[in-house]
C-alpha positions as semicolon CSV with decimal commas, in nm:
position;residue;x (nm);y (nm);z (nm)
1;M;4,834;17,153;10,730
2;A;4,952;17,318;11,051
3;L;5,050;17,094;11,340
4;T;4,883;17,128;11,678
5;I;5,084;17,302;11,949
6;K;5,157;16,970;12,117
7;D;5,263;16,792;11,798
8;Y;5,470;17,088;11,681
9;T;5,653;17,109;12,015
10;S;5,722;16,735;12,034
11;K;5,839;16,718;11,673
12;T;6,073;17,018;11,710
13;L;6,221;16,885;12,034
14;K;6,283;16,552;11,863
15;D;6,446;16,734;11,568
16;A;6,683;16,921;11,801
17;E;6,787;16,607;11,988
18;Q;6,831;16,419;11,661
19;Y;7,046;16,700;11,528
20;I;7,271;16,678;11,835
21;N;7,309;16,304;11,786
22;D;7,369;16,336;11,410
23;V;7,646;16,592;11,464
24;K;7,802;16,383;11,739
25;E;7,798;16,064;11,530
26;G;7,903;16,235;11,206
27;N;7,579;16,151;11,029
28;I;7,557;16,501;10,878
29;V;7,827;16,723;10,732
30;T;7,915;17,005;10,972
31;S;8,218;17,215;11,046
32;L;8,456;17,148;11,331
33;W;8,303;17,443;11,515
34;I;7,950;17,300;11,516
35;Y;8,085;16,964;11,630
36;L;8,270;17,138;11,915
37;A;7,958;17,339;12,006
38;V;7,758;17,017;12,036
39;Q;8,040;16,856;12,234
40;R;8,048;17,161;12,463
41;S;7,681;17,107;12,541
42;L;7,728;16,736;12,608
43;N;8,022;16,808;12,840
44;D;7,821;17,074;13,024
45;R;7,571;16,810;13,135
46;K;7,835;16,695;13,382
47;R;7,859;17,035;13,551
48;D;7,710;17,093;13,896
49;D;7,648;17,469;13,865
50;I;7,408;17,459;13,567
51;Y;7,108;17,251;13,466
52;F;6,899;17,194;13,154
53;D;6,525;17,274;13,162
54;E;6,336;17,095;12,886
55;N;6,011;17,271;12,976
56;A;6,169;17,610;12,906
57;V;6,265;17,487;12,561
58;R;5,917;17,347;12,498
59;R;5,773;17,691;12,580
60;V;5,985;17,853;12,310
61;Y;5,884;17,590;12,055
62;E;5,521;17,642;12,156
63;F;5,549;18,011;12,071
64;F;5,704;17,941;11,733
65;S;5,409;17,716;11,650
66;F;5,193;18,033;11,643
67;L;5,410;18,207;11,384
68;R;5,329;18,216;11,015
69;I;5,595;18,300;10,754
70;K;5,585;18,332;10,380
71;K;5,665;18,017;10,182
72;G;5,645;18,078;9,812
73;R;5,314;18,251;9,750
74;R;5,148;18,152;10,075
75;Y;5,199;18,176;10,447
76;A;5,251;17,865;10,654
77;Q;5,344;17,760;11,005
78;F;5,706;17,847;11,088
79;E;5,873;17,510;11,050
80;L;6,203;17,532;11,233
81;S;6,498;17,370;11,056
82;P;6,686;17,115;11,269
83;Y;6,976;17,355;11,315
84;Q;6,736;17,630;11,430
85;A;6,561;17,392;11,668
86;W;6,903;17,304;11,813
87;I;7,001;17,670;11,861
88;L;6,680;17,739;12,055
89;Y;6,737;17,419;12,253
90;E;7,078;17,540;12,368
91;V;7,009;17,912;12,414
92;F;6,689;17,873;12,615
93;G;6,748;17,539;12,786
94;W;7,047;17,611;13,010
95;F;7,017;17,779;13,353
96;Y;7,242;17,855;13,645
97;D;7,145;17,719;13,986
98;D;7,002;18,056;14,090
99;G;6,747;18,042;13,806
100;R;6,919;18,286;13,571
101;R;6,938;18,181;13,211
102;R;7,295;18,092;13,124
103;Y;7,332;18,242;12,778
104;R;7,305;18,619;12,761
105;Y;7,441;18,631;12,406
106;A;7,416;18,416;12,094
107;V;7,644;18,451;11,792
108;L;7,472;18,311;11,483
109;Y;7,728;18,298;11,202
110;T;7,594;18,156;10,875
111;A;7,613;18,220;10,503
112;R;7,359;18,436;10,328
113;K;7,001;18,312;10,279
114;S;7,014;18,075;10,576
115;G;6,705;18,231;10,732
116;K;6,889;18,388;11,025
117;T;6,707;18,724;11,012
118;V;6,355;18,581;11,020
119;F;6,465;18,328;11,282
120;S;6,615;18,592;11,512
121;V;6,307;18,811;11,468
122;G;6,099;18,517;11,590
123;I;6,322;18,498;11,898
124;E;6,267;18,869;11,963
125;L;5,892;18,825;11,941
126;Y;5,913;18,539;12,190
127;M;6,119;18,746;12,431
128;T;5,879;19,038;12,399
129;M;5,554;18,846;12,445
130;Y;5,610;18,503;12,594
131;D;5,905;18,521;12,829
132;K;5,708;18,682;13,115
133;E;5,933;18,987;13,142
134;K;5,784;19,316;13,262
135;D;5,832;19,618;13,032
136;P;6,033;19,423;12,774
137;E;6,222;19,630;12,520
138;A;6,332;19,465;12,196
139;Y;6,557;19,633;11,940
140;L;6,658;19,553;11,585
141;C;7,001;19,711;11,544
142;A;7,193;19,762;11,223
143;T;7,451;19,985;11,059
144;T;7,170;20,179;10,888
145;K;6,803;20,232;10,962
146;E;6,719;20,087;10,620
147;Q;6,893;19,761;10,706
148;A;6,723;19,739;11,044
149;G;6,395;19,824;10,873
150;Q;6,422;19,501;10,676
151;G;6,393;19,316;11,007
152;L;6,089;19,526;11,099
153;K;5,937;19,432;10,764
154;Y;5,971;19,064;10,856
155;V;5,813;19,131;11,197
156;K;5,512;19,303;11,044
157;S;5,473;19,025;10,790
158;I;5,475;18,757;11,061
159;I;5,231;18,950;11,279
160;G;4,996;19,016;10,988
161;E;4,961;18,645;10,913
162;S;4,965;18,511;11,272
163;R;4,621;18,565;11,424
164;S;4,726;18,511;11,783
165;L;4,994;18,781;11,748
166;K;4,779;19,020;11,549
167;R;4,523;19,035;11,830
168;R;4,782;19,115;12,095
169;L;5,031;19,347;11,923
170;K;4,983;19,703;11,805
171;V;5,170;19,765;11,481
172;Q;5,293;20,119;11,420
173;Q;5,511;20,262;11,144
174;Y;5,848;20,229;11,320
175;Q;5,771;20,011;11,618
176;I;5,555;19,733;11,758
177;L;5,380;19,769;12,094
178;Y;5,272;19,492;12,332
179;P;5,022;19,666;12,564
180;K;4,975;19,372;12,802
181;R;5,328;19,399;12,939
182;R;5,406;19,752;12,820
183;G;5,654;19,606;12,576
184;L;5,792;19,748;12,255
185;M;5,996;19,642;11,954
186;K;6,181;19,907;11,760
187;V;6,446;19,949;11,489
188;L;6,768;20,137;11,563
189;A;7,043;20,268;11,339
190;N;7,405;20,289;11,447
191;K;7,396;20,599;11,669
192;P;7,541;20,489;12,005
193;D;7,509;20,827;12,177
194;A;7,139;20,852;12,094
195;N;7,071;20,502;12,232
196;D;7,260;20,529;12,558
197;S;6,951;20,543;12,783
198;L;6,782;20,228;12,654
199;N;6,701;19,927;12,870
200;P;6,688;19,635;12,623
201;Y;6,565;19,293;12,722
202;V;6,656;19,153;12,383
203;F;6,844;19,301;12,089
204;I;6,960;19,184;11,748
205;M;7,286;19,317;11,605
206;D;7,223;19,233;11,243
207;E;7,517;19,184;11,001
208;M;7,770;19,259;11,271
209;H;8,055;19,226;11,021
210;A;7,966;19,574;10,888
211;H;8,013;19,751;11,223
212;K;8,347;19,933;11,231
213;T;8,354;19,951;11,611
214;L;8,188;19,789;11,912
215;D;8,040;20,120;12,031
216;F;7,680;20,038;11,934
217;Y;7,709;19,682;12,061
218;N;7,857;19,794;12,393
219;V;7,577;20,046;12,446
220;M;7,318;19,771;12,399
221;K;7,514;19,532;12,624
222;S;7,538;19,783;12,908
223;G;7,165;19,851;12,880
224;T;7,084;19,487;12,960
225;L;7,268;19,480;13,294
226;S;6,953;19,554;13,497
227;R;6,779;19,250;13,345
228;D;6,809;18,896;13,485
229;N;6,758;18,703;13,161
230;P;6,835;18,930;12,865
231;L;6,956;18,811;12,528
232;G;7,176;18,978;12,270
233;I;7,164;18,807;11,929
234;I;7,458;18,875;11,701
235;T;7,386;18,760;11,346
236;S;7,621;18,793;11,052
237;T;7,784;18,646;10,749
238;A;8,157;18,683;10,699
239;G;8,278;19,031;10,610
240;F;8,539;19,192;10,391
241;N;8,745;19,360;10,661
242;K;8,934;19,161;10,922
243;E;9,007;19,480;11,112
244;Y;8,641;19,518;11,208
245;P;8,554;19,369;11,549
246;F;8,330;19,087;11,429
247;F;8,628;18,898;11,288
248;K;8,779;18,897;11,637
249;M;8,442;18,792;11,780
250;V;8,439;18,485;11,555
251;D;8,799;18,411;11,647
252;L;8,708;18,428;12,018
253;G;8,421;18,188;11,954
254;R;8,659;17,939;11,795
255;R;8,898;17,960;12,089
256;V;8,610;17,916;12,335
257;L;8,487;17,606;12,152
258;E;8,843;17,470;12,141
259;G;8,873;17,520;12,515
260;N;9,144;17,786;12,481
261;A;8,933;18,076;12,610
262;V;8,649;18,114;12,861
263;D;8,312;18,271;12,779
264;D;8,037;18,088;12,965
265;I;7,753;18,325;12,875
266;T;7,780;18,330;12,495
267;F;7,646;18,059;12,268
268;Y;7,841;18,022;11,943
269;A;7,688;17,865;11,631
270;L;7,963;17,908;11,371
271;Y;7,841;17,772;11,039
272;C;8,137;17,808;10,803
273;L;8,382;17,604;10,602
274;D;8,673;17,448;10,785
275;D;9,012;17,599;10,711
276;D;9,125;17,309;10,493
277;D;8,804;17,284;10,288
278;E;8,831;17,359;9,917
279;V;8,579;17,622;9,808
280;D;8,484;17,430;9,492
281;N;8,394;17,114;9,685
282;Y;8,014;17,131;9,674
283;D;7,981;16,854;9,932
284;V;8,111;17,079;10,211
285;W;7,902;17,386;10,130
286;I;7,635;17,271;10,376
287;K;7,880;17,353;10,656
288;A;7,824;17,723;10,585
289;N;7,468;17,680;10,456
290;P;7,277;17,468;10,710
291;N;6,950;17,547;10,530
292;I;7,051;17,390;10,198
293;G;6,741;17,210;10,078
294;V;6,515;17,443;10,278
295;T;6,578;17,810;10,194
296;I;6,875;17,744;9,964
297;N;6,876;17,536;9,646
298;L;7,216;17,370;9,599
299;K;7,190;17,360;9,218
300;S;7,116;17,733;9,211
301;L;7,408;17,798;9,443
302;I;7,641;17,599;9,218
303;A;7,518;17,793;8,914
304;E;7,595;18,120;9,092
305;W;7,945;17,994;9,174
306;E;8,013;17,895;8,814
307;K;7,920;18,246;8,711
308;A;8,098;18,426;8,996
309;K;8,434;18,252;8,967
310;N;8,495;18,412;8,628
311;T;8,546;18,756;8,784
312;I;8,770;18,850;9,074
313;T;8,537;19,057;9,292
314;E;8,238;18,829;9,235
315;K;8,444;18,521;9,315
316;Y;8,561;18,660;9,646
317;N;8,217;18,801;9,720
318;F;8,068;18,451;9,672
319;I;8,330;18,290;9,895
320;T;8,270;18,554;10,163
321;K;7,892;18,571;10,156
322;N;7,779;18,232;10,028
323;L;8,051;18,014;10,178
324;N;8,094;18,233;10,487
325;R;8,471;18,255;10,479
326;Y;8,686;18,560;10,546
327;V;8,937;18,583;10,263
328;D;9,235;18,802;10,182
329;Q;9,174;18,938;9,836
330;P;9,470;18,977;9,602
331;D;9,625;19,322;9,563
332;T;9,534;19,341;9,195
333;W;9,172;19,395;9,096
334;I;9,177;19,230;8,754
335;P;9,488;19,046;8,630
336;D;9,682;19,226;8,357
337;D;9,649;18,920;8,132
338;D;9,275;18,985;8,121
339;Y;9,309;19,359;8,073
340;K;9,549;19,333;7,781
341;L;9,297;19,139;7,573
342;C;9,076;19,448;7,580
343;F;9,342;19,705;7,488
344;N;9,250;19,728;7,122
345;K;9,271;20,024;6,888
346;V;8,952;20,232;6,882
347;K;8,834;20,402;6,564
348;I;8,646;20,728;6,568
349;P;8,289;20,669;6,439
350;S;8,196;20,819;6,103
351;T;7,866;20,956;6,237
352;R;7,796;21,171;6,542
353;I;7,664;20,929;6,806
354;P;7,602;20,965;7,183
355;A;7,903;20,946;7,412
356;F;7,974;20,990;7,782
357;I;8,266;21,147;7,963
358;G;8,434;21,089;8,297
359;L;8,658;21,374;8,414
360;D;8,913;21,357;8,696
361;L;9,096;21,682;8,775
362;S;9,187;21,596;9,133
363;A;9,556;21,672;9,072
364;T;9,678;22,015;8,963
365;R;10,051;21,937;8,934
366;D;10,026;21,576;8,822
367;L;9,833;21,366;8,574
368;A;9,470;21,449;8,505
369;S;9,241;21,249;8,279
370;L;8,936;21,253;8,059
371;V;8,775;20,934;7,930
372;I;8,513;20,911;7,658
373;I;8,301;20,600;7,610
374;F;8,054;20,518;7,338
375;E;7,870;20,213;7,212
376;D;7,957;20,087;6,866
377;P;7,626;20,101;6,675
378;E;7,710;19,786;6,478
379;T;7,866;19,555;6,738
380;Q;7,726;19,712;7,059
381;R;8,076;19,685;7,207
382;L;8,179;19,965;7,439
383;K;8,465;20,176;7,308
384;V;8,697;20,381;7,527
385;I;8,902;20,686;7,431
386;P;9,125;20,816;7,713
387;E;9,313;21,144;7,724
388;F;9,578;21,233;7,981
389;Y;9,713;21,574;8,069
390;F;10,035;21,666;8,243
391;P;10,181;22,004;8,351
392;Q;10,542;22,118;8,339
393;N;10,656;21,925;8,647
394;E;10,991;21,752;8,616
395;E;10,962;21,594;8,963
396;K;10,666;21,383;8,851
397;R;10,801;21,271;8,512
398;V;10,981;20,971;8,660
399;R;10,731;20,777;8,866
400;K;10,807;20,600;9,193
401;N;10,817;20,263;9,016
402;G;11,081;20,392;8,772
403;I;10,854;20,457;8,471
404;N;10,950;20,772;8,278
405;I;10,631;20,918;8,132
406;M;10,829;21,141;7,892
407;D;10,825;20,851;7,646
408;W;10,445;20,855;7,654
409;I;10,442;21,234;7,617
410;D;10,670;21,213;7,312
411;E;10,450;20,941;7,160
412;G;10,134;21,151;7,210
413;Y;9,968;20,932;7,472
414;I;9,988;21,216;7,726
415;I;9,921;21,582;7,637
416;E;10,171;21,803;7,815
417;H;10,053;22,151;7,910
418;P;10,297;22,444;7,886
419;T;10,205;22,560;8,237
420;K;10,318;22,459;8,586
421;T;9,968;22,336;8,665
422;I;9,697;22,163;8,461
423;D;9,553;22,412;8,213
424;Q;9,178;22,372;8,238
425;N;9,117;22,601;7,941
426;L;9,296;22,352;7,718
427;I;9,082;22,069;7,859
428;I;8,771;22,274;7,786
429;E;8,887;22,309;7,426
430;R;8,940;21,931;7,406
431;I;8,587;21,866;7,533
432;K;8,448;22,115;7,280
433;Y;8,637;21,930;7,008
434;W;8,502;21,594;7,119
435;N;8,151;21,741;7,123
436;T;8,186;21,801;6,748
437;I;8,272;21,432;6,700
438;F;8,013;21,292;6,943
439;E;7,691;21,400;7,101
440;I;7,824;21,439;7,455
441;T;7,522;21,327;7,656
442;Q;7,662;21,354;8,008
443;I;7,986;21,442;8,183
444;N;8,045;21,287;8,525
445;Y;8,316;21,456;8,726
446;D;8,495;21,460;9,058
447;K;8,410;21,801;9,206
448;W;8,762;21,844;9,345
449;N;8,936;22,124;9,146
450;S;8,642;22,144;8,905
451;G;8,513;22,483;9,018
452;F;8,614;22,660;8,696
453;I;8,580;22,403;8,421
454;I;8,233;22,267;8,500
455;P;8,040;22,600;8,512
456;T;8,211;22,696;8,186
457;L;8,103;22,375;8,013
458;E;7,749;22,409;8,147
459;M;7,692;22,779;8,074
460;D;7,895;22,834;7,759
461;D;7,847;22,501;7,588
462;G;7,522;22,372;7,739
463;L;7,671;22,037;7,835
464;Y;7,508;21,834;8,109
465;C;7,755;21,779;8,393
466;K;7,698;21,578;8,709
467;N;7,904;21,553;9,026
468;F;7,998;21,189;9,079
469;N;8,043;21,125;9,451
470;Q;8,371;20,946;9,522
471;T;8,211;20,681;9,743
472;T;8,164;20,305;9,724
473;V;7,790;20,341;9,668
474;W;7,847;20,545;9,351
475;F;8,143;20,346;9,218
476;N;8,014;19,996;9,293
477;F;7,791;19,940;8,986
478;P;8,027;20,104;8,733
479;L;8,332;19,911;8,854
480;R;8,147;19,582;8,858
481;Y;8,021;19,656;8,508
482;I;8,375;19,730;8,389
483;E;8,485;19,401;8,541
484;K;8,203;19,218;8,366
485;C;8,291;19,379;8,033
486;V;8,660;19,290;8,068
487;F;8,592;18,927;8,145
488;D;8,324;18,908;7,875
489;Q;8,568;19,073;7,630
490;S;8,291;19,317;7,534
491;I;8,490;19,641;7,573
492;D;8,779;19,798;7,381
493;L;8,994;20,004;7,615
494;S;9,201;20,163;7,334
495;D;9,568;20,095;7,274
496;N;9,682;20,363;7,521
497;P;9,960;20,219;7,744
498;V;9,899;20,488;8,008
499;L;9,552;20,355;8,083
500;R;9,686;20,001;8,104
501;W;9,957;20,117;8,347
502;M;9,694;20,289;8,560
503;F;9,483;19,974;8,575
504;R;9,784;19,788;8,712
505;N;9,810;20,051;8,987
506;I;9,457;19,992;9,117
507;V;9,392;19,892;9,476
508;I;9,027;19,817;9,547
509;Y;8,856;19,912;9,872
510;K;8,549;19,717;9,977
511;D;8,312;19,847;10,246
512;G;8,118;19,637;10,496
513;N;7,831;19,590;10,250
514;G;8,054;19,466;9,970
515;N;8,048;19,789;9,768
516;I;8,379;19,872;9,601
517;K;8,576;20,173;9,485
518;I;8,931;20,256;9,376
519;M;9,157;20,368;9,659
520;K;9,344;20,668;9,522
521;N;9,549;20,726;9,837
522;R;9,668;20,363;9,859
523;S;9,714;20,285;9,493
524;L;10,056;20,201;9,355
525;D;10,062;20,520;9,146
526;S;9,822;20,726;8,939
527;V;9,479;20,572;8,875
528;D;9,303;20,876;8,730
529;G;9,226;20,711;8,398
530;A;9,055;20,415;8,566
531;V;8,858;20,650;8,792
532;S;8,752;20,859;8,492
533;L;8,646;20,544;8,308
534;A;8,434;20,435;8,604
535;M;8,266;20,777;8,613
536;A;8,202;20,764;8,238
537;I;8,055;20,415;8,276
538;G;7,835;20,556;8,553
539;A;7,697;20,813;8,307
540;Y;7,647;20,543;8,043
541;L;7,459;20,318;8,286
542;E;7,244;20,605;8,409
543;N;7,129;20,667;8,054
544;N;7,066;20,300;7,978
545;N;6,789;20,199;8,215
546;D;6,761;19,837;8,099
547;I;7,126;19,769;8,181
548;V;7,098;19,940;8,518
549;K;6,783;19,746;8,603
550;D;6,951;19,413;8,524
551;I;7,252;19,499;8,739
552;F;7,042;19,640;9,019
553;D;6,808;19,340;9,029
554;S;7,105;19,102;9,033
555;Y;7,271;19,301;9,310
556;I;6,957;19,313;9,526
557;N;6,893;18,940;9,482
558;E;7,250;18,872;9,586
559;K;7,212;19,084;9,902
560;E;6,889;18,927;10,023
């Protein structure tokens, strides 16, 4: 049953004050940075140039009492968690002597699934409707319009179930209007030049870790300068790239809370593990997940960790996103000790069964590769047959790490072409041969240097060929599936030492959204066989909808 406005406000205020006391006295497990944030607030009560206004805080809580959010299969009153009640208490309670609100920015740094998006959307609605600003403009900002649109989805859901909001707001496809004060709420993608003329009163920079530069953020900041009490909300989990500006933003927040830097207008709520915390100590996970027991089930989180720690990328993804810690991933993708267990001899099937090919011809005077994969009809194990091609190029025979590939050529692991460049006609003949052994269902290829071979295969042989974009979005699922197969020992990678060598050369790149691909230009040496395998796996997954659905569903659940 929903609380009355008065009861809701009193209860939430009590929760916030209790949270402050619990952090101060060590009654709850929090990071050093939350303890220092609370201590900062307690110390600020001694200052002469600022004051705390409890009535301003009560007004914010009053507004949240009107909101309805989805809980399970029903909608219920937005019950603020103690940590959320505390954040509102600090952000909206402090004022300078001239009546301006102290905090113009709030950095909310928590692990995934802590409710920060819905919470910050509630703040935007408050600022748009209840903060008495004329012509308020509210923006949901993200690296892509799709990501920002998720925030808009939450807004529409809240409005649809909150009668007091539904009567006052006009919901349109891409924006929300508040006619009474000529206000609007809108989603924005990362296009700084197109947003330069905006005059935001409140903005959310969602998942700031994914922004490569501060350009978008700075445009929104400069737009608030004509407002007396604006608010920029920066929400994020940890990211995968310490070179992106959010890592430095978190570092600044730490130094401010330690008293080693000055930033009087930004509130920092840094929910993360302390530097000396062990990641497998479940008792400290609440430091990064303040909503454990509310929006996060600890037993489910532990189960995900037990699964994730068996694979390299998933382990580091869990630490980054679910424990909110920036980590330096190891140079190797999968340890060679795990790979070598999968390098087993592959027998050609006795019957003609479906197979898939990945083709990498990016080099003309160095190694090129073709990889065939098929599923064993009896064991359902994936089988891999790689082929490598090399032109007459003495300069490339001895690799930069000292390996002489002539031994592999002599042993038949690499097919040497009699020409100075890769002979694509010979590769076409190899593919035709393999099409007599298998039913080649699909060939995925890198379009670089494929202008001759692909049209020939399509027109003369009727083979289905598909350009495989060399981006993280395209490589992410196939590479993660390869990783899963290696650790599950459900794939035979053949006994070809060239492919094993190429796997050892891999350097993985991870984008801001956690998608991965192989970095050709930064790898230790040739990785063409691994790239071809990933493209072949991509074709296999595309033609096996049940597998793709399982991976996709798992991936989406992980992101939300």
